[in-house]
py3Dmol code that shows the C-alpha trace and the ligand (Angstrom):
import py3Dmol

protein = """\
ATOM      1  CA  ARG A   1      -0.055  -0.099   0.017  1.00  0.00           C
ATOM      2  CA  LEU A   2       1.227   3.567  -0.868  1.00  0.00           C
ATOM      3  CA  PRO A   3       1.912   5.741   2.222  1.00  0.00           C
ATOM      4  CA  VAL A   4      -0.453   8.751   2.206  1.00  0.00           C
ATOM      5  CA  LEU A   5       0.562  12.144   3.382  1.00  0.00           C
ATOM      6  CA  VAL A   6      -2.217  14.004   5.365  1.00  0.00           C
ATOM      7  CA  GLY A   7      -1.323  17.183   7.186  1.00  0.00           C
ATOM      8  CA  GLY A   8       2.400  16.312   7.369  1.00  0.00           C
ATOM      9  CA  VAL A   9       1.841  12.862   9.005  1.00  0.00           C
ATOM     10  CA  ILE A  10       2.448   9.635   7.002  1.00  0.00           C
ATOM     11  CA  PHE A  11      -0.044   6.829   7.350  1.00  0.00           C
ATOM     12  CA  GLN A  12       0.816   3.407   6.174  1.00  0.00           C
ATOM     13  CA  ASP A  13      -1.203   0.221   6.474  1.00  0.00           C
ATOM     14  CA  GLN A  14      -3.761   2.051   8.735  1.00  0.00           C
ATOM     15  CA  PRO A  15      -6.306   3.375   6.253  1.00  0.00           C
ATOM     16  CA  TRP A  16      -8.933   3.565   9.068  1.00  0.00           C
ATOM     17  CA  GLN A  17      -6.788   5.678  11.313  1.00  0.00           C
ATOM     18  CA  MET A  18      -6.288   8.042   8.416  1.00  0.00           C
ATOM     19  CA  VAL A  19     -10.013   8.246   7.700  1.00  0.00           C
ATOM     20  CA  SER A  20     -10.825   9.072  11.337  1.00  0.00           C
ATOM     21  CA  PHE A  21      -7.931  11.514  11.681  1.00  0.00           C
ATOM     22  CA  VAL A  22      -9.189  13.351   8.539  1.00  0.00           C
ATOM     23  CA  LEU A  23     -12.763  13.413   9.789  1.00  0.00           C
ATOM     24  CA  ASP A  24     -11.690  14.328  13.137  1.00  0.00           C
ATOM     25  CA  ASN A  25      -9.620  17.014  11.899  1.00  0.00           C
ATOM     26  CA  SER A  26     -12.330  18.554   9.756  1.00  0.00           C
ATOM     27  CA  ALA A  27     -14.815  18.247  12.313  1.00  0.00           C
ATOM     28  CA  ARG A  28     -12.538  20.096  14.680  1.00  0.00           C
ATOM     29  CA  LYS A  29     -11.732  22.670  12.189  1.00  0.00           C
ATOM     30  CA  GLU A  30     -15.484  23.270  11.522  1.00  0.00           C
ATOM     31  CA  LEU A  31     -16.230  23.676  15.244  1.00  0.00           C
ATOM     32  CA  GLU A  32     -13.284  26.281  15.642  1.00  0.00           C
ATOM     33  CA  GLN A  33     -14.468  28.091  12.636  1.00  0.00           C
ATOM     34  CA  ARG A  34     -18.020  28.082  14.249  1.00  0.00           C
ATOM     35  CA  LYS A  35     -16.605  29.307  17.425  1.00  0.00           C
ATOM     36  CA  ASP A  36     -14.520  32.211  15.907  1.00  0.00           C
ATOM     37  CA  ALA A  37     -17.654  33.337  13.957  1.00  0.00           C
ATOM     38  CA  PHE A  38     -19.810  32.999  17.201  1.00  0.00           C
ATOM     39  CA  ILE A  39     -17.301  35.264  19.187  1.00  0.00           C
ATOM     40  CA  SER A  40     -17.317  37.881  16.487  1.00  0.00           C
ATOM     41  CA  MET A  41     -21.088  37.862  16.046  1.00  0.00           C
ATOM     42  CA  ALA A  42     -21.787  37.737  19.905  1.00  0.00           C
ATOM     43  CA  SER A  43     -19.755  40.893  20.137  1.00  0.00           C
ATOM     44  CA  HIS A  44     -22.071  42.541  17.491  1.00  0.00           C
ATOM     45  CA  GLU A  45     -25.020  41.092  19.272  1.00  0.00           C
ATOM     46  CA  LEU A  46     -24.160  42.549  22.494  1.00  0.00           C
ATOM     47  CA  ARG A  47     -23.121  45.886  21.363  1.00  0.00           C
ATOM     48  CA  ASN A  48     -26.070  46.685  19.155  1.00  0.00           C
ATOM     49  CA  PRO A  49     -28.719  46.707  21.868  1.00  0.00           C
ATOM     50  CA  LEU A  50     -26.478  48.546  24.013  1.00  0.00           C
ATOM     51  CA  THR A  51     -25.890  51.339  21.645  1.00  0.00           C
ATOM     52  CA  THR A  52     -29.650  51.893  21.199  1.00  0.00           C
ATOM     53  CA  MET A  53     -30.028  51.792  25.013  1.00  0.00           C
ATOM     54  CA  LYS A  54     -27.358  54.399  25.353  1.00  0.00           C
ATOM     55  CA  MET A  55     -29.073  56.540  22.627  1.00  0.00           C
ATOM     56  CA  GLN A  56     -32.427  56.343  23.923  1.00  0.00           C
ATOM     57  CA  THR A  57     -31.602  56.986  27.478  1.00  0.00           C
ATOM     58  CA  GLN A  58     -29.687  60.190  26.542  1.00  0.00           C
ATOM     59  CA  LEU A  59     -32.586  61.328  24.589  1.00  0.00           C
ATOM     60  CA  VAL A  60     -34.894  60.574  27.766  1.00  0.00           C
ATOM     61  CA  ARG A  61     -32.525  62.802  29.843  1.00  0.00           C
ATOM     62  CA  LYS A  62     -32.546  65.695  27.207  1.00  0.00           C
ATOM     63  CA  ARG A  63     -36.377  65.524  27.013  1.00  0.00           C
ATOM     64  CA  LEU A  64     -36.766  65.488  30.729  1.00  0.00           C
ATOM     65  CA  GLU A  65     -34.657  68.520  31.038  1.00  0.00           C
ATOM     66  CA  LYS A  66     -36.872  70.275  28.532  1.00  0.00           C
ATOM     67  CA  GLN A  67     -39.983  68.916  30.388  1.00  0.00           C
ATOM     68  CA  SER A  68     -40.951  66.972  27.332  1.00  0.00           C
ATOM     69  CA  GLN A  69     -42.432  64.167  29.238  1.00  0.00           C
ATOM     70  CA  HIS A  70     -44.356  62.479  26.563  1.00  0.00           C
ATOM     71  CA  GLU A  71     -41.385  62.276  24.221  1.00  0.00           C
ATOM     72  CA  ALA A  72     -39.216  61.158  27.202  1.00  0.00           C
ATOM     73  CA  ALA A  73     -41.723  58.226  27.663  1.00  0.00           C
ATOM     74  CA  THR A  74     -41.490  57.314  23.925  1.00  0.00           C
ATOM     75  CA  ALA A  75     -37.681  57.337  24.153  1.00  0.00           C
ATOM     76  CA  LEU A  76     -37.987  55.045  27.262  1.00  0.00           C
ATOM     77  CA  SER A  77     -40.172  52.613  25.533  1.00  0.00           C
ATOM     78  CA  ARG A  78     -37.679  52.140  22.846  1.00  0.00           C
ATOM     79  CA  VAL A  79     -35.295  50.746  25.523  1.00  0.00           C
ATOM     80  CA  GLU A  80     -37.651  47.697  26.067  1.00  0.00           C
ATOM     81  CA  GLY A  81     -36.848  45.950  22.845  1.00  0.00           C
ATOM     82  CA  PRO A  82     -32.994  46.043  23.289  1.00  0.00           C
ATOM     83  CA  VAL A  83     -33.260  44.998  26.984  1.00  0.00           C
ATOM     84  CA  LYS A  84     -35.445  41.950  26.124  1.00  0.00           C
ATOM     85  CA  GLN A  85     -32.802  41.252  23.413  1.00  0.00           C
ATOM     86  CA  LEU A  86     -29.906  41.407  25.923  1.00  0.00           C
ATOM     87  CA  GLU A  87     -31.775  39.387  28.533  1.00  0.00           C
ATOM     88  CA  ARG A  88     -32.622  36.710  25.947  1.00  0.00           C
ATOM     89  CA  LEU A  89     -29.130  36.640  24.549  1.00  0.00           C
ATOM     90  CA  ILE A  90     -27.595  36.172  28.169  1.00  0.00           C
ATOM     91  CA  ARG A  91     -30.185  33.568  29.133  1.00  0.00           C
ATOM     92  CA  GLU A  92     -29.295  31.646  26.015  1.00  0.00           C
ATOM     93  CA  LEU A  93     -25.595  31.809  26.712  1.00  0.00           C
ATOM     94  CA  LEU A  94     -26.104  30.393  30.226  1.00  0.00           C
ATOM     95  CA  ASP A  95     -28.438  27.751  28.901  1.00  0.00           C
ATOM     96  CA  VAL A  96     -26.044  26.581  26.340  1.00  0.00           C
ATOM     97  CA  SER A  97     -23.248  26.209  29.070  1.00  0.00           C
ATOM     98  CA  LYS A  98     -25.864  24.562  31.357  1.00  0.00           C
ATOM     99  CA  ILE A  99     -26.731  21.982  28.614  1.00  0.00           C
ATOM    100  CA  GLN A 100     -23.135  21.310  27.791  1.00  0.00           C
ATOM    101  CA  ALA A 101     -22.586  20.527  31.546  1.00  0.00           C
ATOM    102  CA  GLY A 102     -25.956  18.632  31.831  1.00  0.00           C
ATOM    103  CA  ARG A 103     -27.115  21.065  34.361  1.00  0.00           C
ATOM    104  CA  LEU A 104     -30.243  22.606  32.833  1.00  0.00           C
ATOM    105  CA  GLU A 105     -32.770  22.399  35.450  1.00  0.00           C
ATOM    106  CA  TYR A 106     -36.585  21.787  34.956  1.00  0.00           C
ATOM    107  CA  VAL A 107     -39.465  22.533  37.338  1.00  0.00           C
ATOM    108  CA  ARG A 108     -42.664  20.472  36.637  1.00  0.00           C
ATOM    109  CA  GLU A 109     -46.077  21.700  36.809  1.00  0.00           C
ATOM    110  CA  GLN A 110     -49.465  21.467  35.177  1.00  0.00           C
ATOM    111  CA  VAL A 111     -49.378  23.787  32.289  1.00  0.00           C
ATOM    112  CA  ASP A 112     -52.538  24.999  30.486  1.00  0.00           C
ATOM    113  CA  LEU A 113     -51.027  25.001  26.840  1.00  0.00           C
ATOM    114  CA  ASN A 114     -53.676  27.451  25.410  1.00  0.00           C
ATOM    115  CA  GLU A 115     -53.013  29.903  28.046  1.00  0.00           C
ATOM    116  CA  LEU A 116     -49.095  29.660  27.774  1.00  0.00           C
ATOM    117  CA  LEU A 117     -49.402  30.087  23.975  1.00  0.00           C
ATOM    118  CA  ARG A 118     -51.674  33.095  24.124  1.00  0.00           C
ATOM    119  CA  GLU A 119     -49.110  34.793  26.572  1.00  0.00           C
ATOM    120  CA  VAL A 120     -46.208  33.892  24.094  1.00  0.00           C
ATOM    121  CA  THR A 121     -47.974  35.182  21.102  1.00  0.00           C
ATOM    122  CA  ALA A 122     -49.125  38.289  22.793  1.00  0.00           C
ATOM    123  CA  THR A 123     -45.525  38.964  23.875  1.00  0.00           C
ATOM    124  CA  ILE A 124     -44.030  38.287  20.426  1.00  0.00           C
ATOM    125  CA  HIS A 125     -46.814  40.462  18.832  1.00  0.00           C
ATOM    126  CA  HIS A 126     -46.073  43.341  21.109  1.00  0.00           C
ATOM    127  CA  LEU A 127     -42.214  43.271  19.999  1.00  0.00           C
ATOM    128  CA  HIS A 128     -43.241  42.865  16.270  1.00  0.00           C
ATOM    129  CA  PRO A 129     -46.705  44.661  15.784  1.00  0.00           C
ATOM    130  CA  SER A 130     -46.386  44.482  11.998  1.00  0.00           C
ATOM    131  CA  TYR A 131     -46.581  40.834  11.860  1.00  0.00           C
ATOM    132  CA  THR A 132     -49.812  38.855  12.160  1.00  0.00           C
ATOM    133  CA  ILE A 133     -49.762  35.620  14.282  1.00  0.00           C
ATOM    134  CA  LEU A 134     -52.655  33.276  13.456  1.00  0.00           C
ATOM    135  CA  GLU A 135     -53.608  30.755  16.051  1.00  0.00           C
ATOM    136  CA  ARG A 136     -55.685  27.901  14.631  1.00  0.00           C
ATOM    137  CA  GLY A 137     -57.262  24.882  16.350  1.00  0.00           C
ATOM    138  CA  ALA A 138     -57.166  25.786  20.056  1.00  0.00           C
ATOM    139  CA  VAL A 139     -57.235  22.641  22.186  1.00  0.00           C
ATOM    140  CA  GLU A 140     -57.970  22.141  25.803  1.00  0.00           C
ATOM    141  CA  VAL A 141     -54.769  20.709  27.099  1.00  0.00           C
ATOM    142  CA  SER A 142     -52.939  20.590  30.260  1.00  0.00           C
ATOM    143  CA  LEU A 143     -49.844  18.916  30.534  1.00  0.00           C
ATOM    144  CA  LEU A 144     -47.048  18.207  33.063  1.00  0.00           C
ATOM    145  CA  ALA A 145     -44.028  20.262  32.078  1.00  0.00           C
ATOM    146  CA  ASP A 146     -41.568  23.246  32.814  1.00  0.00           C
ATOM    147  CA  ARG A 147     -43.821  26.323  32.000  1.00  0.00           C
ATOM    148  CA  ASP A 148     -40.908  28.747  31.408  1.00  0.00           C
ATOM    149  CA  ARG A 149     -38.908  26.292  29.349  1.00  0.00           C
ATOM    150  CA  LEU A 150     -42.039  25.385  27.140  1.00  0.00           C
ATOM    151  CA  GLY A 151     -42.645  29.110  26.729  1.00  0.00           C
ATOM    152  CA  GLN A 152     -39.106  29.516  25.496  1.00  0.00           C
ATOM    153  CA  VAL A 153     -39.477  26.800  22.885  1.00  0.00           C
ATOM    154  CA  PHE A 154     -42.544  28.697  21.506  1.00  0.00           C
ATOM    155  CA  THR A 155     -40.959  31.983  21.831  1.00  0.00           C
ATOM    156  CA  ASN A 156     -37.927  30.926  19.814  1.00  0.00           C
ATOM    157  CA  LEU A 157     -39.808  29.254  17.002  1.00  0.00           C
ATOM    158  CA  LEU A 158     -42.137  32.207  16.666  1.00  0.00           C
ATOM    159  CA  SER A 159     -39.315  34.696  16.678  1.00  0.00           C
ATOM    160  CA  ASN A 160     -37.445  32.639  14.067  1.00  0.00           C
ATOM    161  CA  ALA A 161     -40.531  32.471  11.923  1.00  0.00           C
ATOM    162  CA  ILE A 162     -40.663  36.325  12.076  1.00  0.00           C
ATOM    163  CA  LYS A 163     -37.038  36.877  11.770  1.00  0.00           C
ATOM    164  CA  TYR A 164     -36.470  34.790   8.717  1.00  0.00           C
ATOM    165  CA  SER A 165     -39.699  36.151   6.914  1.00  0.00           C
ATOM    166  CA  PRO A 166     -38.704  39.496   5.839  1.00  0.00           C
ATOM    167  CA  ASP A 167     -41.551  39.742   3.210  1.00  0.00           C
ATOM    168  CA  VAL A 168     -44.623  37.807   4.094  1.00  0.00           C
ATOM    169  CA  ARG A 169     -45.786  39.140   7.389  1.00  0.00           C
ATOM    170  CA  THR A 170     -47.946  36.389   8.565  1.00  0.00           C
ATOM    171  CA  VAL A 171     -47.145  33.296  10.522  1.00  0.00           C
ATOM    172  CA  GLU A 172     -49.346  30.720  11.671  1.00  0.00           C
ATOM    173  CA  MET A 173     -49.456  28.311  14.726  1.00  0.00           C
ATOM    174  CA  ASP A 174     -51.710  25.199  14.355  1.00  0.00           C
ATOM    175  CA  LEU A 175     -52.676  23.183  17.394  1.00  0.00           C
ATOM    176  CA  SER A 176     -53.993  19.550  17.445  1.00  0.00           C
ATOM    177  CA  ALA A 177     -54.156  16.949  20.088  1.00  0.00           C
ATOM    178  CA  SER A 178     -54.869  13.271  20.329  1.00  0.00           C
ATOM    179  CA  ASP A 179     -55.463  11.087  23.579  1.00  0.00           C
ATOM    180  CA  ASP A 180     -51.819  11.027  24.374  1.00  0.00           C
ATOM    181  CA  ALA A 181     -50.033  13.771  22.597  1.00  0.00           C
ATOM    182  CA  VAL A 182     -50.229  17.497  21.349  1.00  0.00           C
ATOM    183  CA  THR A 183     -48.794  18.770  18.315  1.00  0.00           C
ATOM    184  CA  ILE A 184     -47.964  22.422  17.599  1.00  0.00           C
ATOM    185  CA  CYS A 185     -46.805  23.555  14.148  1.00  0.00           C
ATOM    186  CA  VAL A 186     -45.342  26.820  13.593  1.00  0.00           C
ATOM    187  CA  HIS A 187     -45.474  27.797   9.819  1.00  0.00           C
ATOM    188  CA  ASP A 188     -43.942  30.712   8.129  1.00  0.00           C
ATOM    189  CA  HIS A 189     -43.664  31.813   4.355  1.00  0.00           C
ATOM    190  CA  GLY A 190     -40.102  33.125   4.533  1.00  0.00           C
ATOM    191  CA  LEU A 191     -36.724  32.226   3.382  1.00  0.00           C
ATOM    192  CA  GLY A 192     -36.781  28.589   3.992  1.00  0.00           C
ATOM    193  CA  ILE A 193     -33.971  26.156   4.656  1.00  0.00           C
ATOM    194  CA  PRO A 194     -32.068  24.090   2.324  1.00  0.00           C
ATOM    195  CA  ARG A 195     -33.087  20.300   2.648  1.00  0.00           C
ATOM    196  CA  GLU A 196     -29.446  19.132   3.431  1.00  0.00           C
ATOM    197  CA  LEU A 197     -29.306  21.479   6.483  1.00  0.00           C
ATOM    198  CA  HIS A 198     -32.431  20.310   8.115  1.00  0.00           C
ATOM    199  CA  ASP A 199     -30.430  18.427  10.662  1.00  0.00           C
ATOM    200  CA  LYS A 200     -27.524  20.880  11.124  1.00  0.00           C
ATOM    201  CA  ILE A 201     -29.791  23.775  12.217  1.00  0.00           C
ATOM    202  CA  PHE A 202     -30.365  22.144  15.409  1.00  0.00           C
ATOM    203  CA  GLU A 203     -26.612  21.964  16.240  1.00  0.00           C
ATOM    204  CA  ARG A 204     -24.816  24.340  18.660  1.00  0.00           C
ATOM    205  CA  PHE A 205     -23.877  27.708  17.185  1.00  0.00           C
ATOM    206  CA  TYR A 206     -24.830  26.403  13.601  1.00  0.00           C
ATOM    207  CA  ARG A 207     -26.196  29.248  11.358  1.00  0.00           C
ATOM    208  CA  VAL A 208     -27.021  28.972   7.779  1.00  0.00           C
ATOM    209  CA  ALA A 209     -24.771  31.292   5.875  1.00  0.00           C
ATOM    210  CA  ASP A 210     -26.290  32.795   2.701  1.00  0.00           C
ATOM    211  CA  SER A 211     -26.312  36.286   1.287  1.00  0.00           C
ATOM    212  CA  LYS A 212     -30.062  36.840   2.277  1.00  0.00           C
ATOM    213  CA  ARG A 213     -29.400  35.945   6.011  1.00  0.00           C
ATOM    214  CA  LYS A 214     -26.125  38.046   6.449  1.00  0.00           C
ATOM    215  CA  ALA A 215     -28.007  40.984   7.769  1.00  0.00           C
ATOM    216  CA  ILE A 216     -30.146  38.834  10.214  1.00  0.00           C
ATOM    217  CA  PRO A 217     -28.884  38.814  13.788  1.00  0.00           C
ATOM    218  CA  GLY A 218     -28.487  35.580  15.696  1.00  0.00           C
ATOM    219  CA  LEU A 219     -25.956  33.172  17.109  1.00  0.00           C
ATOM    220  CA  GLY A 220     -27.132  29.743  16.456  1.00  0.00           C
ATOM    221  CA  MET A 221     -28.331  28.943  19.859  1.00  0.00           C
ATOM    222  CA  GLY A 222     -32.113  29.049  19.767  1.00  0.00           C
ATOM    223  CA  LEU A 223     -32.693  25.958  18.036  1.00  0.00           C
ATOM    224  CA  TYR A 224     -30.219  23.886  20.010  1.00  0.00           C
ATOM    225  CA  ILE A 225     -31.705  24.921  23.316  1.00  0.00           C
ATOM    226  CA  VAL A 226     -35.366  24.202  21.822  1.00  0.00           C
ATOM    227  CA  ALA A 227     -34.315  20.681  20.768  1.00  0.00           C
ATOM    228  CA  GLU A 228     -32.991  20.085  24.283  1.00  0.00           C
ATOM    229  CA  ILE A 229     -36.057  21.177  25.973  1.00  0.00           C
ATOM    230  CA  VAL A 230     -38.327  19.210  23.646  1.00  0.00           C
ATOM    231  CA  LYS A 231     -36.296  16.067  24.132  1.00  0.00           C
ATOM    232  CA  HIS A 232     -36.368  16.595  27.956  1.00  0.00           C
ATOM    233  CA  HIS A 233     -40.142  16.632  27.719  1.00  0.00           C
ATOM    234  CA  GLY A 234     -40.104  13.225  25.946  1.00  0.00           C
ATOM    235  CA  GLY A 235     -41.301  15.009  22.682  1.00  0.00           C
ATOM    236  CA  THR A 236     -39.881  15.547  19.220  1.00  0.00           C
ATOM    237  CA  ILE A 237     -39.173  18.425  16.877  1.00  0.00           C
ATOM    238  CA  THR A 238     -39.078  18.179  13.055  1.00  0.00           C
ATOM    239  CA  VAL A 239     -38.794  20.802  10.314  1.00  0.00           C
ATOM    240  CA  ASP A 240     -40.222  20.860   6.801  1.00  0.00           C
ATOM    241  CA  SER A 241     -38.913  23.611   4.532  1.00  0.00           C
ATOM    242  CA  ALA A 242     -37.997  24.552   1.210  1.00  0.00           C
ATOM    243  CA  VAL A 243     -35.903  27.615   0.154  1.00  0.00           C
ATOM    244  CA  GLY A 244     -37.901  30.704  -0.908  1.00  0.00           C
ATOM    245  CA  LYS A 245     -41.147  28.866   0.152  1.00  0.00           C
ATOM    246  CA  GLY A 246     -40.951  28.895   3.982  1.00  0.00           C
ATOM    247  CA  SER A 247     -40.719  26.583   6.840  1.00  0.00           C
ATOM    248  CA  THR A 248     -42.971  24.485   9.234  1.00  0.00           C
ATOM    249  CA  PHE A 249     -41.493  23.325  12.713  1.00  0.00           C
ATOM    250  CA  THR A 250     -43.611  20.688  14.368  1.00  0.00           C
ATOM    251  CA  VAL A 251     -43.285  19.936  17.999  1.00  0.00           C
ATOM    252  CA  THR A 252     -45.202  16.891  19.435  1.00  0.00           C
ATOM    253  CA  LEU A 253     -45.363  16.481  23.198  1.00  0.00           C
ATOM    254  CA  PRO A 254     -46.677  13.580  24.958  1.00  0.00           C
ATOM    255  CA  LEU A 255     -49.623  14.057  27.483  1.00  0.00           C
ATOM    256  CA  MET A 256     -48.192  12.272  30.590  1.00  0.00           C
ATOM    257  CA  LYS A 257     -50.666  11.998  33.510  1.00  0.00           C
ATOM    258  CA  ASP A 258     -49.606  13.189  36.904  1.00  0.00           C
ATOM    259  CA  ASP A 259     -49.661  10.073  38.918  1.00  0.00           C
TER     260      ASP A 259
END
"""
ligand_1 = """\
27
LIG
P -30.140 31.829 15.079
O -31.527 32.265 14.381
O -29.633 32.714 16.137
O -29.062 31.886 13.917
P -31.198 29.215 15.534
O -30.519 28.072 16.279
O -32.487 29.703 16.119
O -30.101 30.429 15.568
O -31.436 28.832 14.116
C -30.226 28.216 13.313
C -30.315 28.522 11.826
O -31.603 28.036 11.339
C -30.554 30.037 11.576
O -29.359 30.731 11.398
C -31.453 30.177 10.302
O -30.677 30.203 9.138
C -32.211 28.744 10.406
N -33.614 29.037 10.707
C -34.247 28.758 11.981
N -35.604 29.069 11.833
C -35.863 29.392 10.712
C -36.998 29.811 9.864
N -38.179 29.751 10.455
N -36.953 30.090 8.564
C -35.619 29.940 7.959
N -34.575 29.702 8.524
C -34.698 29.358 9.798
"""
view = py3Dmol.view(width=600, height=400)
view.addModel(protein, "pdb")
view.setStyle({"model": 0}, {"cartoon": {"style": "trace"}})
view.addModel(ligand_1, "xyz")
view.setStyle({"model": 1}, {"stick": {}})
view.zoomTo()
view.show()
């Protein structure tokens, strides 16, 4: 057998070692590149909301000095969005490190799913008033789950549906239930995801890189956390999507009885 030179190391008679070296190396390289991209994007993501907050609070001060209370209140309300953005970013960074360490904690309680989804959609609508969120097929379902964490799942899916739909400003959420499971589908009519990346998007720090998404902020943590929470609740998450047509994320959760 001919010796093969890979990255300065000569392998002879050990083709399997060579293959695994090449795979390990390219996987490691990909993760390193992803981490580098993550750090540079994280700096932007942290700085942008802070810049807005700084500008708006300066404006509040100036307006108050001029006794323009109404304008001061308007400027102050513009701080809400970036504060939420930062809060979420920091929460997600902590969640990712907890998941990595196997220390993400859950509190179980009976959760009224309709009520939870109503709250989530109201919050998202408040942040994105130009988007319509249609809820279809309300079901009377109470399930044993971590309320905050489930809220995080649907907040993430709806936020993504909006974030990656720059043109069609309607997203839909469909609910259906059987005796032992409830299914929630989040549909959008946005950019879509290439088929070969449908598994990748659930990986830590993975972002689809194409020209249309360049200006869309994000760090590739959302779906990784969502998948982890759904798995913890014994459920499944799948994606059906086509580029230019839109995406559907389907979450199915088992209805466990509290006994
Ligand atoms: P982020 O949005 O911060 O990049 P996520 O983990 O939430 O991270 O999503 C990973 C990738 O999956 C995104 O970069 C995006 O390209 C793609 N994606 C997620 N949801 C959608 C969606 N509804 N439509 C199109 N692409 C999506």
